[in-house]
C-alpha positions as CSV (number, residue, x, y, z in Angstrom):
1,M,12.9,-81.8,39.4
2,L,14.8,-81.6,36.1
3,H,12.7,-80.2,33.2
4,S,13.4,-80.2,29.5
5,Y,13.1,-76.9,27.6
6,L,13.4,-75.2,24.3
7,R,14.9,-71.8,23.6
8,S,15.1,-69.9,20.3
9,A,17.2,-67.1,19.0
10,M,17.5,-65.1,15.8
11,S,20.3,-63.0,14.4
12,Q,19.4,-59.3,14.6
13,D,19.7,-58.9,10.8
14,G,17.2,-61.7,10.2
15,S,19.7,-64.0,8.4
16,A,19.4,-67.0,10.7
17,R,17.3,-68.6,13.4
18,L,18.3,-71.2,16.0
19,I,16.2,-73.5,18.2
20,F,18.0,-75.2,21.0
21,A,16.6,-78.0,23.2
22,D,17.7,-79.6,26.4
23,T,15.8,-82.9,26.4
24,T,17.6,-84.7,29.2
25,A,14.5,-85.2,31.2
26,I,12.5,-86.3,28.1
27,V,15.0,-88.9,27.1
28,Q,15.3,-90.2,30.6
29,R,11.5,-90.6,30.7
30,A,11.5,-92.5,27.4
31,A,14.3,-94.7,28.7
32,D,12.2,-95.5,31.8
33,L,9.0,-96.1,29.9
34,H,10.5,-98.4,27.2
35,T,13.3,-100.0,29.3
36,L,15.8,-98.9,26.6
37,S,19.3,-100.2,26.0
38,R,22.1,-97.6,25.8
39,T,22.0,-97.8,22.0
40,A,18.3,-97.4,21.8
41,T,18.4,-94.5,24.3
42,A,20.9,-92.6,22.1
43,A,18.9,-93.3,18.9
44,L,15.4,-92.6,20.2
45,G,16.8,-89.7,22.2
46,R,18.2,-87.9,19.2
47,T,15.0,-88.4,17.2
48,L,12.9,-87.2,20.1
49,T,15.0,-84.0,20.3
50,A,14.8,-83.3,16.5
51,T,11.1,-84.0,16.5
52,S,10.4,-81.7,19.4
53,I,12.3,-78.9,17.6
54,M,10.4,-79.5,14.4
55,G,7.1,-79.4,16.3
56,Y,8.1,-76.1,17.9
57,L,8.4,-74.7,14.4
58,L,4.8,-75.4,13.5
59,N,2.6,-72.3,13.3
60,D,-0.8,-73.7,14.1
61,E,-1.7,-74.6,17.7
62,K,-3.3,-77.9,16.8
63,S,-0.7,-79.0,14.3
64,T,1.5,-82.1,14.9
65,V,4.6,-83.5,13.2
66,T,5.6,-87.2,13.0
67,V,9.1,-88.3,12.2
68,Q,9.8,-91.8,11.2
69,V,13.3,-93.2,10.8
70,K,12.9,-96.3,8.7
71,G,16.2,-98.0,8.4
72,D,17.3,-101.6,7.6
73,G,19.5,-101.9,10.7
74,P,18.7,-104.2,13.7
75,L,17.0,-101.4,15.7
76,G,14.1,-101.3,13.3
77,S,12.0,-98.1,12.9
78,I,11.9,-95.1,15.2
79,V,8.7,-93.1,15.4
80,C,8.3,-89.8,17.2
81,V,5.4,-87.3,17.4
82,S,5.5,-83.7,18.6
83,D,2.8,-81.1,19.1
84,S,3.3,-77.5,18.2
85,H,4.7,-76.7,21.7
86,G,7.5,-79.3,21.4
87,N,5.9,-81.8,23.7
88,V,7.0,-85.2,22.2
89,R,6.6,-88.9,22.5
90,G,8.2,-91.8,20.6
91,Y,9.1,-95.5,20.4
92,V,11.6,-97.8,18.7
93,D,10.9,-101.3,17.3
94,H,13.6,-103.1,19.3
95,P,14.2,-101.1,22.5
96,Q,16.6,-103.7,24.1
97,L,19.0,-103.8,21.1
98,E,22.6,-103.3,22.2
99,L,25.6,-102.9,19.8
100,P,29.3,-102.6,20.6
101,P,30.8,-99.1,20.3
102,N,31.7,-97.9,16.8
103,D,35.3,-97.3,15.6
104,K,35.3,-93.9,17.4
105,G,34.4,-95.6,20.7
106,K,30.9,-94.1,20.7
107,I,27.4,-95.6,20.7
108,D,26.8,-97.0,17.3
109,V,23.5,-95.3,16.3
110,G,24.3,-95.4,12.6
111,G,24.9,-99.1,12.7
112,A,21.7,-99.7,14.7
113,V,19.6,-97.6,12.3
114,G,21.3,-98.7,9.0
115,K,20.3,-97.4,5.6
116,G,16.8,-96.3,4.6
117,I,14.4,-93.4,4.5
118,L,13.5,-90.5,6.8
119,Y,9.8,-89.7,6.6
120,V,8.2,-86.5,8.0
121,S,4.5,-86.1,8.2
122,K,2.9,-82.8,9.2
123,D,-0.7,-82.7,10.2
124,L,-1.6,-79.0,9.6
125,G,-5.4,-79.4,10.0
126,L,-5.8,-79.7,6.2
127,A,-7.6,-82.4,4.3
128,T,-4.4,-84.4,3.8
129,P,-1.1,-84.1,5.8
130,Y,2.1,-82.8,4.3
131,I,4.5,-85.7,3.8
132,G,8.2,-85.3,2.9
133,Q,11.0,-87.8,2.8
134,S,14.7,-88.0,2.2
135,P,17.3,-90.9,2.2
136,L,19.2,-91.5,5.4
137,V,22.7,-90.2,5.0
138,T,24.4,-91.8,8.0
139,G,21.7,-93.1,10.2
140,E,23.2,-90.9,13.0
141,I,19.9,-88.8,12.9
142,A,21.4,-85.2,12.9
143,E,22.9,-85.5,9.4
144,D,19.7,-87.1,8.2
145,I,17.6,-84.2,9.6
146,T,20.0,-81.7,7.9
147,E,19.6,-83.6,4.6
148,Y,15.8,-83.6,4.9
149,F,15.5,-79.9,5.3
150,A,17.9,-79.3,2.4
151,K,16.2,-81.8,0.0
152,S,12.6,-81.8,1.0
153,E,12.0,-78.3,2.4
154,Q,14.8,-76.5,0.5
155,T,15.9,-74.8,3.7
156,P,19.7,-74.6,4.4
157,S,20.0,-76.0,7.9
158,V,22.5,-77.5,10.3
159,C,21.2,-80.0,12.9
160,A,23.3,-81.0,15.9
161,L,22.0,-83.7,18.3
162,G,23.6,-85.6,21.1
163,V,22.7,-88.1,23.9
164,R,25.2,-89.1,26.7
165,V,24.2,-92.3,28.4
166,N,25.7,-93.4,31.7
167,R,27.0,-97.0,32.1
168,D,23.9,-97.8,34.2
169,G,21.7,-96.8,31.2
170,S,20.5,-93.5,32.7
171,C,20.6,-90.3,30.5
172,K,23.4,-88.0,31.6
173,A,22.7,-85.3,29.0
174,A,20.6,-85.0,25.8
175,G,19.7,-82.1,23.5
176,G,20.5,-80.4,20.3
177,F,19.9,-77.5,18.0
178,L,18.6,-76.6,14.6
179,L,20.2,-73.7,12.8
180,Q,18.5,-72.4,9.7
181,L,19.2,-69.7,7.2
182,L,16.2,-67.5,6.5
183,P,15.2,-66.0,3.1
184,F,17.5,-63.2,1.9
185,A,20.2,-64.1,4.5
186,D,23.3,-62.0,4.4
187,E,26.0,-64.1,2.6
188,A,28.6,-62.7,4.9
189,V,27.0,-64.4,7.9
190,I,27.3,-67.9,6.5
191,P,31.1,-68.4,6.8
192,K,30.9,-67.0,10.4
193,L,28.2,-69.5,11.3
194,E,30.1,-72.4,9.7
195,A,33.3,-71.4,11.6
196,N,31.4,-71.2,14.9
197,I,29.7,-74.6,14.4
198,S,33.0,-76.3,13.5
199,K,34.3,-75.4,16.9
200,I,31.4,-77.1,18.7
201,D,32.5,-80.7,19.2
202,S,29.5,-82.1,21.0
203,V,26.3,-80.5,22.1
204,S,25.6,-83.2,24.7
205,A,29.0,-82.6,26.2
206,L,28.1,-78.9,26.6
207,I,24.8,-79.8,28.3
208,A,26.7,-82.3,30.5
209,E,29.0,-79.5,31.5
210,E,25.9,-77.6,32.6
211,K,26.2,-74.9,30.0
212,T,23.1,-72.9,29.7
213,A,21.0,-72.5,26.5
214,E,22.1,-68.9,26.3
215,E,25.8,-69.9,26.5
216,I,25.4,-72.6,23.8
217,I,23.4,-70.3,21.5
218,A,26.1,-67.6,22.0
219,L,28.7,-70.1,20.8
220,V,26.8,-70.6,17.5
221,F,26.2,-66.8,17.1
222,D,29.7,-65.8,18.2
223,G,30.5,-62.4,16.6
224,I,26.9,-62.1,15.3
225,P,24.4,-59.9,17.1
226,F,21.3,-61.9,18.1
227,D,18.1,-61.7,20.0
228,L,17.2,-64.4,22.6
229,F,13.6,-65.4,23.2
230,D,12.0,-66.8,26.4
231,P,12.4,-70.5,27.1
232,A,9.5,-72.9,26.7
233,Q,9.2,-75.9,29.0
234,I,8.6,-79.2,27.2
235,E,7.9,-82.8,28.3
236,Y,7.4,-86.4,27.2
237,R,3.7,-86.4,26.7
238,C,1.5,-89.2,25.5
239,T,-2.0,-88.4,24.3
240,C,-3.4,-91.9,24.5
241,S,-6.7,-92.6,26.4
242,R,-9.2,-95.4,26.9
243,E,-11.7,-93.5,24.8
244,R,-9.4,-93.2,21.9
245,Y,-8.6,-96.9,21.9
246,H,-12.3,-97.7,22.3
247,R,-13.1,-95.7,19.2
248,A,-10.3,-97.4,17.3
249,L,-11.7,-100.8,18.1
250,L,-15.2,-99.8,17.1
251,G,-13.8,-98.5,13.8
252,L,-12.6,-102.0,12.8
253,E,-14.2,-103.8,9.9
254,K,-17.5,-105.4,11.0
255,N,-16.2,-109.0,10.5
256,D,-13.1,-108.3,12.5
257,L,-15.0,-106.9,15.3
258,E,-17.4,-109.8,15.3
259,K,-14.5,-112.2,15.5
260,L,-13.1,-110.4,18.6
261,R,-16.5,-110.5,20.3
262,A,-17.2,-114.1,19.4
263,D,-13.9,-115.1,21.0
264,G,-15.4,-114.2,24.3
265,K,-12.1,-113.0,25.8
266,P,-11.2,-109.5,27.1
267,I,-9.4,-107.5,24.5
268,E,-6.2,-105.7,25.6
269,A,-4.8,-102.7,23.7
270,C,-1.3,-101.4,24.6
271,C,0.0,-98.0,23.7
272,Q,3.3,-98.1,21.9
273,F,4.3,-94.7,23.1
274,C,3.9,-95.1,26.9
275,G,3.0,-98.7,27.5
276,A,-0.4,-98.0,29.0
277,K,-2.8,-101.0,28.7
278,Y,-6.6,-100.7,28.2
279,V,-8.8,-103.8,28.6
280,F,-12.3,-104.1,26.9
281,T,-14.8,-106.8,27.5
282,P,-16.8,-108.3,24.6
283,E,-19.9,-107.0,26.3
284,E,-18.6,-103.4,26.2
285,L,-17.9,-103.7,22.5
286,Q,-21.3,-105.3,21.9
287,A,-23.1,-102.5,23.8
288,S,-21.2,-99.7,22.2
289,S,-21.7,-101.0,18.6
290,E,-25.4,-101.3,19.2
291,A,-25.7,-97.8,20.7
């Protein structure tokens, strides 16, 4: 069975780090769960990849990061959440939206997303989460993530993302990488990295050609000594549960909860991330609220 994974590397002089992700299996899982169109698969897939990488950068075990792409295009909002290991989940407002190819003959993610704001919320276990935002540059996701790191976190970065979707809607290849300059980076390394990245046309094409993470990372660090770290397996992972939705219902305003109980009908809650449905009877809510 195909697995998604992350692999990181760092230049030996400490100037730059790179996190690469092959998320083909994750994106296929999302496409199956949400019955995604080809356009939605590409858009959500890119965002899932970026969010997974950003989650992997978190230091605390219990931390999470939420990325919301809120554009004015017909796709609506994209929401993805990752834990600190890179396990990720997500959804899009209009999963069946399909657009014709753009003027380059590619899936029109930018047209589907439109103009708007990229929001990043990091739950670091503190009293309030860290929230950053930046305007969407192209709606193609990778450029928007690059802009976010530059403007909101003041970290020079390059993000490359790609999703190849077969004509039948299945995911042929998905993944990407985030390259970041570290404090006190050697200025001489920067033009080398820029030149190397300019030669990489499509990260999803490299994955589709079955290039390994080590081979792709070596392209970015060509001519620059680097250390490669052990891979980490990641997956599409939803954290919903019946207990969680039960607590959420009991947390409603008293009047709202009374109305639901008085209606006398079973209450169904559906998870946006995985589609799981949880049904609660009025009697269950009554007994729980009185306990």
